[in-house]
BAROBA-884834 format. One record per residue (C-alpha): residue number from 1; residue in one letter; y negated, z negated, x negated. Coordinates in steps of 0.25 Angstrom, whole numbers, plus 5000, padded with zeros to 4 digits. Example, Ala and Ser with C-alpha at 12.3 -4.5 7.8 and 13.67 -1.06 7.14 Angstrom:
<pavexs>
PAVEX num residuo    y    z    x
PAVEX   1       A 5018 4969 4951
PAVEX   2       S 5004 4971 4945
</pavexs>
This chain:
<pavexs>
PAVEX num residuo    y    z    x
PAVEX   1       M 4651 5189 5018
PAVEX   2       S 4662 5184 5027
PAVEX   3       S 4664 5188 5042
PAVEX   4       V 4660 5185 5057
PAVEX   5       E 4671 5178 5056
PAVEX   6       D 4667 5167 5045
PAVEX   7       V 4655 5165 5054
PAVEX   8       R 4656 5151 5060
PAVEX   9       I 4643 5152 5068
PAVEX  10       L 4635 5141 5076
PAVEX  11       I 4623 5147 5088
PAVEX  12       C 4612 5139 5092
PAVEX  13       E 4606 5145 5103
PAVEX  14       D 4600 5137 5117
PAVEX  15       E 4603 5148 5126
PAVEX  16       Y 4617 5147 5131
PAVEX  17       L 4621 5160 5134
PAVEX  18       L 4617 5167 5124
PAVEX  19       A 4624 5155 5115
PAVEX  20       S 4637 5159 5121
PAVEX  21       G 4633 5174 5122
PAVEX  22       L 4631 5174 5105
PAVEX  23       A 4643 5165 5104
PAVEX  24       A 4651 5176 5110
PAVEX  25       D 4647 5187 5105
PAVEX  26       L 4646 5179 5089
PAVEX  27       E 4663 5176 5096
PAVEX  28       A 4667 5189 5097
PAVEX  29       L 4662 5195 5083
PAVEX  30       G 4670 5183 5077
PAVEX  31       V 4660 5173 5074
PAVEX  32       R 4665 5158 5076
PAVEX  33       V 4655 5151 5085
PAVEX  34       L 4655 5135 5081
PAVEX  35       G 4646 5132 5090
PAVEX  36       I 4635 5135 5101
PAVEX  37       V 4620 5125 5101
PAVEX  38       A 4608 5124 5108
PAVEX  39       R 4602 5114 5102
PAVEX  40       A 4597 5112 5085
PAVEX  41       A 4602 5098 5087
PAVEX  42       D 4616 5102 5092
PAVEX  43       G 4618 5111 5080
PAVEX  44       I 4615 5102 5070
PAVEX  45       A 4623 5092 5078
PAVEX  46       L 4637 5102 5076
PAVEX  47       L 4633 5105 5061
PAVEX  48       D 4644 5098 5054
PAVEX  49       E 4654 5101 5065
PAVEX  50       L 4651 5115 5063
PAVEX  51       S 4650 5115 5047
PAVEX  52       D 4665 5110 5048
PAVEX  53       A 4668 5122 5056
PAVEX  54       G 4661 5131 5048
PAVEX  55       L 4648 5134 5054
PAVEX  56       N 4642 5145 5045
PAVEX  57       A 4632 5152 5053
PAVEX  58       A 4622 5148 5064
PAVEX  59       I 4614 5156 5074
PAVEX  60       V 4602 5149 5079
PAVEX  61       D 4592 5150 5090
PAVEX  62       I 4579 5145 5084
PAVEX  63       R 4575 5140 5097
PAVEX  64       L 4587 5128 5102
PAVEX  65       L 4587 5119 5116
PAVEX  66       D 4581 5108 5106
PAVEX  67       G 4571 5116 5098
PAVEX  68       S 4571 5122 5082
PAVEX  69       A 4583 5125 5079
PAVEX  70       F 4578 5124 5065
PAVEX  71       P 4584 5111 5063
PAVEX  72       L 4599 5117 5063
PAVEX  73       V 4593 5128 5056
PAVEX  74       E 4592 5121 5043
PAVEX  75       R 4604 5112 5045
PAVEX  76       L 4615 5128 5048
PAVEX  77       R 4608 5130 5035
PAVEX  78       E 4610 5116 5028
PAVEX  79       K 4624 5118 5030
PAVEX  80       S 4624 5135 5028
PAVEX  81       V 4626 5140 5041
PAVEX  82       S 4621 5155 5042
PAVEX  83       V 4610 5154 5052
PAVEX  84       V 4603 5165 5061
PAVEX  85       F 4593 5162 5071
PAVEX  86       F 4594 5171 5084
PAVEX  87       S 4581 5167 5094
PAVEX  88       G 4570 5171 5102
PAVEX  89       Y 4562 5167 5091
PAVEX  90       S 4560 5178 5077
PAVEX  91       A 4560 5178 5063
PAVEX  92       E 4545 5173 5062
PAVEX  93       D 4547 5159 5072
PAVEX  94       V 4559 5155 5060
PAVEX  95       P 4553 5145 5048
PAVEX  96       D 4553 5150 5035
PAVEX  97       R 4564 5140 5031
PAVEX  98       F 4572 5149 5039
PAVEX  99       S 4568 5163 5035
PAVEX 100       E 4580 5168 5031
PAVEX 101       I 4590 5165 5043
PAVEX 102       P 4590 5179 5050
PAVEX 103       V 4584 5178 5065
PAVEX 104       V 4589 5188 5077
PAVEX 105       T 4580 5188 5087
PAVEX 106       K 4585 5185 5102
PAVEX 107       P 4593 5193 5109
PAVEX 108       G 4598 5198 5097
PAVEX 109       H 4611 5205 5097
PAVEX 110       I 4623 5199 5089
PAVEX 111       D 4625 5211 5079
PAVEX 112       E 4610 5205 5074
PAVEX 113       L 4614 5191 5075
PAVEX 114       M 4629 5194 5066
PAVEX 115       S 4620 5201 5058
PAVEX 116       A 4608 5191 5057
PAVEX 117       L 4621 5181 5054
PAVEX 118       E 4627 5189 5042
PAVEX 119       V 4613 5188 5036
PAVEX 120       A 4611 5173 5038
PAVEX 121       R 4625 5170 5033
PAVEX 122       S 4623 5181 5020
PAVEX 123       Q 4612 5170 5015
PAVEX 124       R 4620 5158 5018
PAVEX 125       A 4630 5167 5009
PAVEX 126       A 4618 5170 4998
PAVEX 127       P 4618 5162 4987
PAVEX 128       T 4603 5156 4984
PAVEX 129       A 4595 5156 4972
</pavexs>
């Protein structure tokens, strides 16, 4: 598995203080934060640009300012981006089609997020049968 310095991440979170604190924590660990969005539509609009910048991971709240994050998650998966849900919602609130995506329940801790991100990145790297 690649190192944390290889992680280029998008944070999809509608609580500004939480998103900016998370970005600072990730950057302190060596993760490159490519962007923060509060709306799924904004994340979708940025995907091509971020893909060119090497986007390979995303931390996504299930509910964003414009509603469900699931359309964004679909697009992230199409681009082979590893996803971790970071939300006040639980794994039971995630549709079956996303059941393999790790869920960290807020408030969570950076160590939990990094472990979930490692799992998600391993899943994306694993060949499918």
